[in-house]
N, C-alpha and C positions, 0 to 999 in steps of 0.2 A: 251439402256441398262435397265435393270430391277433392283428393288430395293429388299431388303432382310432384315431379321432381322441381328442385329450386333452379331456375335458370335465369339470366340476365341480372343476377344480384350478386355476382361474386366479389365486386368491390364492397358493396354494402355489407355483405356477410363477413369479409375480413375486418372491415372498420368495426363492426358490432362486436365480434369477439374480441377484438383489440381492446374495444371499449368497456366490454364488461369485467373489468378489473375492480377489486374493492376501492373504494373511496372515490367514484366516479358517478355522474349522473348523465343519463343520455336521454335525449328526446328524438323519437322515431316519429315522424310526421309522413302522412300519406292519405290521399282520397280513398273512399270507400272502394273496397276491391282490388287495392294495389299490392296486397299480399304482405302486410305488416305481421299478422300472426304467423303466416308460413315462414317468414324470416326469423323472427324471435324463436321460433322452434328449434333453429339451428344451435341454440344455446344449450340445449338439454344434454348434449354430451361432452360439456366442459369437464376436464378431468378434476377432481378433488374439490367440485363446487356445487352447492346446492341452489338449485335454481327454483323459486317459488313464483308461480304464476297465478294472477287474479284477473278477472275481467269486471269492467263497470257495466252492469246491466241498464239499457235503455228503460225508460218509464218515468210516469209523471211522479210516482210515489218515491221519496227519498228512502235509501235503505243503507243506514250508517255503516261506515267501514266495510262496505260489501266487498270490494275486491280484496281488502286485506283479510278478511275472514275467510275468502275462497282460498287465497295463497297459503295461509297458516294451517288449513284444516289438516293437511297431511304432512305438515312439516315435522322432521324428527325433532321434538323438544327435548333438549338436554336438561341434565340434573343441575342443581346448585345454582338456580336463577336468582337474580336480585329480588328481594321481596315485593318490590314494586310490581312484578309481573303477576302477583295474585290479583291484581286489579282487572286482569284479562279472563277472570273465570266466567264471567257472564258472557263475554264475546266468544269464548272458545271453550264451551262446556266439555267437548270431547276430549279435551287436554286437561280437565281437572285433576286428574291424578298425577300429573307432572307439574303442575303449577303451583307456587308457593299459596299458603292461606290468604283468603281475601284480607285486605287491610280494613280499617274502620272506614265507614262511609265519610266522603268528603263533606266539609261544611258548607260548600255552595257548588253550583253546577260549573262555574269556571275552573274551581279547584279541581272537580272531578274530571273535567276535560283535560286539563294539564296533566293530570296523574295518568289518564289514559294514553295520552301521547308520550309520556316518558316511557311508560311501561312497554309500549310497542315498540319504541326505539330500542329499549334495553334487549327485549326478545331478539329481534332482528340482529342485533351485534352479537348476542350469544349463539345464534344459528351459523355465523360466518365461518369460512368465506362462503358467502351466499349473493345469489343475484335476485332482486326482487323486480319482476316485471308486472307492472299494471297496465293492462289494455283498455283501450278506448276511454281515456280519461276525460274526454269532452263531455261524457255522461257521467262524470263522478260526482257522487253526492256531495252536500256541503261538507259534512263530517270528514270525508276523505280529502277534500281540497284543503280544509284546515291542518289536517294532519301532515299533508304534502308541504305546507307552508312552514310547518314545525320542523319536519324531519330534514328538509333539504339544508338548510344551515347548518344541521348538526348531525350530517351523515355519519353513521358509524363506520370506524375504520376497514371493517370487515364485510362491508356492504356495497354493492353496485346497485344503482337505482336505475331502471329503464322504463319510461313512459312512452306509449303509443297513442297516437291521437288523430283525428281527421281535422283538418284545418277549417273545413267548411262547416263543420258542426260544433265547434268551439264556441262557448258563450263569451260575450264580450267581457262578463265579469271574472272569467278565470283565464288570464293570459299566461298559458303553461309556459312559454318561453321565458317569462320573466323569473320563473324557477331557478334556471340556470345561473341567472345573476346573483342569487341569494347564496351561492355556495361559497364557503370560507376560502381564503387563500391556501392553496395546496390541493383543493379538491377539484379533479378534473371533470369537465363537461363537454358533452359532445351533441351534435345536431344532425341528424340524417334525414333525407326527404326522399320518399320513393315516387317515381314517375312511372308512365306507362312503359312497358316492354316493347322492344324493336321488332320488325318483321323476322330478322334472324332468331330472336329469342323465341318467337311463336313457332318458328320451323324446328327448333330443338323440342319444344312441347308436343309439336303435331308428330315429330318422328318418335317420339315416346309412346304417345296416345294411338297413333295409327301405323304401327309397325308394318303391317301387310298392305298399306295404301301407298307407300312410298310418296309422301307428301314433297311437294317442290316449294322453293322460295316464292313462286307465283301464287300457290295455295296459302302460304303464310301472310303473303300482302292482302289476299283477300281477306283472310281472317282479321288482320291488323285494322283494315278500313272498317269491317264490320263491328268490331269490338273497341276500337280506339287504343289497342293494346293494352287494355285492362286484364290483368291477370286472371281475375275471378271468372270474368265473362269468357275469356278464351278457354280456361280449363273446363268449365261447365259445358260450353259448346262442343269441345273435342270429346268429352266423355259421352255426351249425348249422341254424337255421330257414331261412336263404337257400340253404343247400347245394342244388345242383342234384339232382332226382331224376326219378323216373318221371312225377311230377306236374307238369304245365306251367302250372297255374293262377297267378294273380298271387300275389305274395309273401304268406304268411300272416300274420294277426296274432299276438299273443303269447297262448297259451292259459294257463289257471290252472296246469297241470303241463307245461312245454314237455319235449320230448324231450331226452334228456341226451346231449351228444355224448361219444363214447369218451374223447377226451382229457382232458375235465373230470372224467369218472368215475373214471379212473385217478389225476388228481391228487389227487382227494379222498381216494381209497382209500389211496394213498401217506401223506397226512397221518394217516389212521387207523392204518395199520400201522406208523408211526413211534412210536405210543405203546407203552407197556409192556402186558404181558397183562391185568393189573387194570383199567387205565384203558380199554383197549379194549373190555372187557366191560362197563364201565359206559356207554360211548357206544353200543354196540350195544343194551343194554337200554333206553336213552332212545330211541332210534330206532325200536324195537319199541314201545314205549308211545306215541310219536308224540303227545306232549302234555306240558304241565307235569306233573312228577312230583316227590313229596317225596324225600329222600335215603335213608330207609328203604326205600320203594318201589323205587327204583333198586337199592340193594343186594339186596333180596329177588330181583328178576327176574335181576339179574346173577350171583346166587348167591354172594355175597360176605359174609364176616363184616364187622360194623361197623367194626371197626379197619381191616381191609383197604381197605374200601370208602371210609373218609375220607381215607386218603392218596392212592387213586386219583382221587378226586374232584377233589383239589386238582391233580392232574397234567392232568386231563381238562379242567378250566375253564382252567387255565393255557394249554392248547393252542389255546384257543378253539373247540373243537368242541362243548363244552357251554357253557350260557349261563343265568345265573339269569333266570328269569320273574317272581319275587316273592321276598319274603323267604325263603321256605322251599320254593321249587320250582324245578327245572331243566328244561331242554329242549335238543334239537340246536339247533345255532346257526342253521340254516336248514331250511326244507321240502326243499330240494334235497339237504343232506347226508343228512337222515332218509331219502329215498327211495333214494338211492345205497347207503346202508349197509344199508337193510333188503333191498334187491334182491340184495344181493352175498352175503347169509346163505344157506349151503346149506338146501335145503329142510326136511330134518329137524330141524336146530336152529331154524329160524324157527318152525316150529310148536311146538316145545317152549317156546320163549321166549314165545309168544303163549298158551300153556296156562298158564304160570305167571303171566303178567300177568292172565289172566281170573281165576284163582283169587284173586290177591291182591286186584284192584279190587272183587270180588263181596264181599268183607268190610267194605266202606266202609258208614258209616252210612246214607248216600244214593248207592247205587250209581249210576254213570254209565252207563245203559243204552245210550248210543249207542257209547261206547268199548267197552262189554262186548259189544255185537253185532259191532263190528268184530274184537275179539280171537277171538270165538267162530268167525266165519267163516273168519278165518286160520288158526285151530287145527283146522279142519275138524269142528267140533262144530255141526252143521246145526241140530238142534233148539233148541240154546240160542241160537244166532244169530238165529232167528226170533222166538223169544220176547223176546228183549232188543230186536231191531229194533221190534217192535210196541209195547213198553212205552215205547221212547225215543220213538217216533212219537206215542204218546198223550201223553206229557209235552210235545213240542214243539206239539202241537195245543193243549192246555190253556194254554199260554203265549203262542199266537198267532202261533208260529213255523211257519207252514205250510210254508214251501219246505224248511226242514229235515225236517220229516215226509215230505214227497215224495220226498226223496233216500232216506231210511231204507225207506219202503215200497216204492219202486220196486226197490231192490236187493233186498230180502226176496222179491219176487216173481219174481225171477229163479232162485230155487231150483226146480230140475226136479221134484223128489219130493214137493212140497206137496200135502197132501189137498184135495179139491174144497172142503169147507168152510172150511179155513184160507184157501185162495186167495181165495174169495168175500169172506170177512170183511176181508182185507187189502186187497183191490181196493176195496170199498167207502170203507174210510177213504183210500186213496189218492185215489179220485174226489172225495171232498170236499175234501181237502187242496190238490189241484191247481187248485181253482177260482179262486184268487188268484195262482198261479203265472204263468210266463212261457213254459213249454216243456211242452207237453201231448200232443205226438204220441206218445210212448211210453206214457204213461198211457192214452191213447185205444185203443192197440193191446192194452194188456193188459186192459183192460175189455172189449173185444170178444172176447178170447180167453176170459176167464171166463164171458161170456154165452152162449158156445157150449157149455158145460159141459152135458150131457143131464140132465134130472130136477129142474132147479132149480124151487123152488116160486115161484108167480106174483109173490107179494109181493117176494120176494128178486130175482127177475129184474127186477121193475119198479123197484126202487131202484137195481139196477145200471144200468139203462137210462135212468134219469133223470140219473144222475152223467155218463154217457157223453153224453146229449143236452146238459147245460148245458157241458160242456167244448167239444163241437162247436160250440156256439153262441157262447159267449164267447171261447175261446182260438183255436180252429181257423178261425172265420169260416165255417163250412160250416152256412148257414142252413137250407137246404132239408132236408138229411140230419138236421140237430138237429130239425127239426119233426116228421119222421117218428118219431124215437126217442122224442120227449116226447109225442106223442100216445098211443102204444102205452104208454108208462110211466104215463101218467094212467089208463088203462084197468085196466091191471095192478095199480095201487095203490088199488083202490077200497076195499079194507078199511084202508087207512092214510090217514086224510085229511090228516095232518100233512105226508106225504110227497107225496100227489097235489097238494096246494095249491102245492108248490113247482114242479112239473112245469106246473100250469095257469098260475100266474103269470109262467112263463117263456114259455109260448105266449101270453101277453097282450101281450107286449112287441111292437111292430110291428117286422118285418125285412123281408127280401125275397121272403118267400113271398107267393103270390097272395091270402092271407085279407084279406077286408075289414076296415075299422076296426070295423064292428059285431061281427064274428067276435072280434076281440080284446077287444073290451068284454065279449062273453060270456064268454070264457076267465077275464077277471078277476073278473066277477060268481061264477062257479064256485069260483074261488081264494079269494074272501073267505068264501064260505060254508064251504068244506072248512076253511080256517083257523080259523073260529068254532067248527066241530065239534070240531076237534083241541084246543082249549083250550090252545095252546102258544104261549106268547108269542114265543119265537124264530121261529117260522113266521109269526106275525102280523107281526112287524117285516119278515120278507123279503117277504110279501105287500105291505106298505105301501110299501116301496121300490119295487117292481115298478109298483104302481098309479100313484106318482107319475110313474115313468118313462113309462108309457104315455100318461098325461095330457100330459106335457111334449112327447112326441114327436109328438103329433097337434096341438100349439098349444092345447091347452084351458088357459085361466087358472087353473081349479082345479088344476092341478098345484102351483103355488107355495104352496098352502094345505094339502097333505097333510104331516101331521106325520111326520117321520122319527124313527127310535129315538133315544133322547136317549144320546150316547156317554159320559156322566158328565165326569169331570175326570181330567187327566193324574196326579193323586194317588191315584186309586182303585186298589185292589190289582187284579192282572190275573186275575179269576176267569172260569171258561168263559162266564158269562152276560155279564159286562162286555166280554169280548173279541168276543162273538158282536154284541152291540151296536154296538161300535166298528166291526166289519167291515161291518155293514149300514148303518151311518151314512156310512161312507167310501163304499161302494159306491153308496149313494143319492146322495151329494154329487156323485160323479163322472158318474153318469146324468144328473142336472139340469144338471150343467156342460156336458155333451156336448150336451145338447138346447138349453140357452140359447145355446151358440155357434152352432148351426145355426138358431136362430130369429131371432137377431140381438140377444139381450139380454146385452151384453157385460158391464156391470157386474155384472150378476146372476151371469154365469158367473164372474167373479172370486172373488165370496164363495163360491161353491160349491166352486171348486177350492182355496181357502184351506182349507175345512173338509176336503176329502178328502186335502189333503197333511198336515194337522195330525195325522190320525189313521190315517195309513198310511205305512210306511216302504219303503225299496228292498229290504230283506230280507224282512220280514213280509207284504208285499203287493205284490210287484213289479209287477203287472198294472196296479193302480191307479196305483202311483208312476210308471211309464212313461206310462201314459195323461194323467195329470196334466199331465207335461212336453210331451207333443205337443199337448195343447189349449192350453197357454200359447203355444206358438209359433204355433199357428193364431190366436190373438187377437192376437199381434205382427203377423202379416200382414195380417189384416183391418184393424187400426188404422194400418198403413202404417208400422210401426217396421221397417223392412227393413235397416237398417245391420247388416251382419253376419250376417243372419238366415240366409242360404244356407249360410255356413259352419256355424252353429250346427246347422240342420237336418241337414246332412251328417254332423256329429259324432254326433248321436244316431241317425240313420238307419243308420249302419253300425256301431253297437255290437253286439258279439256277444251282449248280454242280449236283443235283439230278434230274433234269428235266427229264432224259432218264434212270435213275438207278431204274425201277419198283420195285424190290425186296426190296431195302432199303426204299423207300418212302412207301411202303405197311406196312413194319414194324412200320415205324414212325406214319403211320396213324392209325394203330391198336392201338398202345400206347396212342395217343390222343383220340381216341374213347373211350378206356377203362377209361381214367382220367375223360372225359366228363361224361360218365355215372355214375361213382362213385360220381362225385362232382355236379351232380344234372342238367346235361343238356343232357337228353335223346335223345332230337331231333338232336343236334349236332353229338351225338355218332351214330345214325342210318344213318345220311347223309353221315359219314366217312365210317362206315362199308359196306353200300351198294355198295360203290366204288370197294371193295375188293370182297364182296360175293353179288352180285347184284340178287334180286329176279326177277321173271318173268315180274311183273309190275313196276319194278324201272330200270330207266336209270342212272347209275353213272354219277354224275356231271362232266363234261368235256369231256365225250366219244363223245358226239355231234360234239366236234370240232376236235376230233381226226381224223387220216387218215383212212376213211372207208375200205382200202384196209387190214391195219393192224389187225391181230387178237387181242382181248384184252389179257391182261397179265394173264398167267396161273400160279398162284401163288402156292407155296408148300403147301403140306396138313397141316403141322403145322400152318401156316400163315392163311389158310382157317378155319382150326379148331378154333383158337383163335377168328376170326370173328364171326363164327357160334355159339360158346358159348355165346359170348357177346349178339348177337340178340336174342338166347333162353332166356337169363335173362331177357331181355326187354318184351318179348312176356310171359313169366312167372309172371312177374309184373303186366302186363296187363290183367291178368286172361285168357290167352289163351295158355294151356299147349299143345294143339294139334298144335299150331303153333310153340311153342317151339320145339317139336320133328321134325317138318317138317324142321327145319333150320338146324338140324344136321344128319336127316337120310341118305343122299346120302353120306356124308362123313363117317359114320359108316359102311355102305356097302362097301365103298372102302377101309377103313382101314381093314376090315375083310377079303376082296378079296386078299389084299396084305400081310395080316398075320403080319402088324406092328402096334401092339396095343399100343405101347409107345406113338403114336401120338395121342391117345383118351383122353389125360387127360383134355383138355379144353371143351371137348364135354359134360363133365358132366352135365349141367344144362338141356340140351335137353334130355340127356338119363333119368334123374330123372324125366322129365315130365311125362313120360310114365305112371308112377304111378299115377298121377293126371288125366290120360287119360281113366283109367280103363284097362291099357294093362299090368297088372302086370306080366303075364306069359311071355311076350316079354322082359320085363325088367330083369326078373329072369335068362332068357335064356342068354341076352346080358351080364349080370354080369358074367355068368359062362364062357362065350367065353373070356371076358376081363381077368378073373382071370387066365385062361389057357394060354392066349396069353401073359401075362406078367411073366410066368414061366420062370426062369433063366435068367431074364433081370435085369439090373442095371438102375432102372428109378424111382427115389424117387417121382417124381410129378405125374405119371401114377399110382403108387402103392398107393398113398395117396388119388387119385381120386376113386380108387377102394374102399378103406376103406370107403369112403364117400357114394359110391353107395351102398355097403353092408348094411351100417348104415340106409341109406334111405328105403332100402328094409325091414330091421328089424323095422324100426319105423312104415312102411306101415303095416307090419303084426302083429302090436301089442307087438313085443318082445322089450319091452322099455329098459330093463336093457342090452340087446345085443347092442343095437342102442347106448346107452350111452358110453358103452365100446368102440366102434368101433370109434365114433366121438372123444373121449378122445384121441384115438391112433392117429387119423388124425390130431388133433390140436397139438400134440407133433411132429408129422413129419413136419407138417408146419413151427412151430417155430423152428425147427432145420436146416430148408433149409437156410435162414429164409423167409416166406411168410406171413406177418402179416395179410395182407387183408383177405387172404383165411382162416387164422386161426381165424379171428373175425367172418367170415361166418359160420365157423363150431360151434364157441361158440353159435351162434345164432340159428342154426340148433338143437344144444343140448337143447337149452333153450325151444324149441317147443316140444321137446320129453318130458321134464319135465312137461309141460302143459297137455301133453295129459295122463299123468299118471291117472289111476283111483282115484275118491274121491278127487281131488286137492292135492294128496299128494306131488306133485312137484312143486307146485305153487312158494313157496318160493325160491326153488333152479333155477326155471326158471326165476324168476325176477333178482336173483342175476346174473345168466349167461346173461341176457339181458343187464342189467346195464354195466357188463364188456365189452360186444361187442360194446355197445353204446360209452363207453369211447374209445375203440380202433378205432371206426368208426370217432369219433369226433377229435381224435389225428391225424389221416391220412388225415382229410379233406373230408371224404367219406359222403358227406350230403345226397345223395340219400339213402343210407343204414342206415344212423343214422335217417332219417324222418320214415323209414319203422319200426325201433325197437321202436321209440317213439309211433308210432301208436299202435304197439303190447303190450306196457307197459300200454298205456292208456286203453286199452281194458280190461287190467286186474286190473284197479283201481289205476295205478302209474302215478303219472304226473312227467313230467322232464322240466327242464328248456330248452329254446331254445337255439340254438347255438349261442355262443357269437358273438358280433358284427353284430347281426341282430335285431335292435329294431323294436318293432311294428310300425306299420304305423301311428296309432293315439289311444290314450287313450280311445276314444269312441268306439272303436272297440274290439271285443272280441280276444283273442290270435290267434285263428285259422283264424279269418276275417283279421287280421292285417298280419299274414304271408302270406295269399293268395293275400291280396292287394299289399304287398311289392312285389311279383313276378310278379303280373300283371303290376306294375308300370315299371318293369324292362323289359317289352315287351314279356313276356311268354303269350303263348295261353292257354285257359281253359284245352285243352288236355295235354300239356306240364306240366301245374302245376299238373294236376291229376297224371300224370306219375311220377313226382317227389315226390308227398307227398302221393302217393298210395291211391288216392281217385277216385270217380268216376267223369266224366266231368260234370255230372248234379249236384253233391254236390259242385264243384268248382264254376259253374255257379250262384248257389243259392248264396254262400258266396260273390262273387264278387257283385252281385246285392245289397245284405245287405249292404256291405261296402260302395257302392256308395250312398245309401239312407242316411246312417248315417252321411256321410261327406257332403251330400248337392251337389254331383257331378252328372253330366248328363252322362258321357261317362267314360270308363276305360283311355281314352286318357289323362284326366284331372288328373289322379293320378300322383303324384311325388314319385320318389324312395326316399327312407330313406337316410340320408348322410351315407357314407363309404360304 
């Protein structure tokens, strides 16, 4: 077993150290594995005190005074001992040279025992001040028990006695707690009991054990569920996760079912084997049932009579291996114990127990089909497994538990000998259930496998293809592939208007495909007509949601007037119809919120997000739940609420729940990149951005390990536009406007072809770069097309970008008054949204217009505007932008203070040398420092060399970062 830091025991540690004073008795209780030994180890650094520790060994053969002998073997025996101590020569032969001569033999055994007790008491008193720790006294031999009964009322004044024990293993003949009652007046006594650790305690353990894995509280909660908070089990599991192996990847997170180290497995099995036969059979039955079970059910599966089961149950519960889960049910203490016990069963016995459990549960008034499916599979009864899995999935879908249905159906489809019809029926249900889930890769593969079955009727093939297309569209972010599947599905479903309407309305929602807005509108018209022919209200609701989504995505004000399905109230019973309406209402609210964020309607987005969150949960609709969280973080970014935002985004972005939810992880990655760029880390920003918007010479991190057969995610145009705009800003800052335009050119062409100009708001940095490339005519034409494309739309963000573009054109043409007027309008619009970061950028741009005025007439106003922009950047934490503004102010003869909290590296350095030396000490390369401070790499190289020379250092590796 391995060691670890002491966490979650600060109160007990303080109480124990306080109690370890001479003349006190302390009883430390705790179940096996709760960390009693680890806690008493904290006593070994007590100043001026000898700590003597002995352990009571388990075993049937008594070993008299075993813990005392172990504790005294290495004790510093003083001279001048009471002659009585000579009676200890036979017990402590290693100390014979320090002990007095042996006395005459006792006249009878009782006298001899009494002499030994007195001798041990005298020796312990002579060793004081001392603390005697006797561990595991539930295993104490009879002689040690008698000694403790003698010693406690006569505790030496210089001795503190600490006894640890497991209440579940304490013999009825040895009530340890009664010892405290025997202490004489004036002798202190304390009783401490250790319980399980909390998830936050386990998080502290995980942070120590997995320093490179950045564990989260969610990881710690999973570990707590698995181990029950038992310290020994948690420490061993974490240690096993960090053990070196063939995989050299960073330290893993904590999965739902971590691998069990052999040491922990054997420890648990030892506890199980310590039970008598009947109790052991009950625990094994509980582990096979793997869930709350009544006493009669446990007895039936364990094949015990009620009388035998009743007695064995008492012993199993006392051992701590079985625990009550309700007034009438019991279960294994932890999932870890259930797993270890179940996997240790011989194959034949395990199958037999599962068959018994299957037969018993099938007799229930309301059979638990999910548990019956599990038992049938483990028993090797494949047909029953499939039947129960499908019925359980149907129940889960009726109750809105789509994720549970996905797990059941995906498992059922792994059966290799399913008939074609049964495989098709299960796959259709799986496709429907997976639409609100977060991991669709396996489902997509299974649907494709079923689609390859020869001889499928066109309607059935079309339904399967539609479900596949919807998954590709929503979960896998493979828009082009999805479009092809949905177009074919719409054709194959000509005889099923209810299903065809679903495929058509999905095609109506604008994606990254080259279809024009008119094509999307035509698909919606066909969907509305098919829904009308179907006379199906559920289909009508689905089409209505997508109709609103289409209108919102193209900036049509009519979007906000489309009536979404009424979700009812939270008190309404969960019927299939009410659950369907709630799902569609949540989906519609999410889609409208997403569009509102993109368009710049932030208050409206708040309302729709509240609606989506109110009618969806992390378990029944995880896709919607995670998307809502990502959009709320996006709103925080837009509104300038950046305090702690990077850490919050990282926490969500690295969640295992999002491993397969590409659209959400892309949005979070974009947010992190935007923050990194604004906060002075363009290198990190670019690394994150090329994962979403790879350049020809870039390979996004992580794609090398991905499935080579799977196409990369095809993100929505607004997501790609956000990334392209950020990359264009970096290129512009590096003095490469041609590259900035290249970053956005293909998206500008796509948007122009589709006719959805509200998506162009974030492409502004690349479009403005045309002016610096000497391509003013193209920029003017593009501005004209943008203005026309935004006519009759309700899109504040895009409309404000148009104002900025027009202002840039006016500035480039020397129309300074016009440019200032347009920039003022844009700033007011941003502040109304609000988007303070963009407002500060507009203020900075207006300052540059003032500086460009002839004869220096606008210099004073330009400096004022720059100071205002600098103050706003500094308040936001936008250090990259603040550095650019400071440089511009210096070029106009204005000096500014460096950002607070960044002291210069050394007073021997100039302010600029100190700033650059600080960044170099933090590990930034010359190129990164140049990008951050808007300098050339050669200038940075010169400043670094000067700083090293002045400080007498040989290498930048010798630089140390400033405090804080």
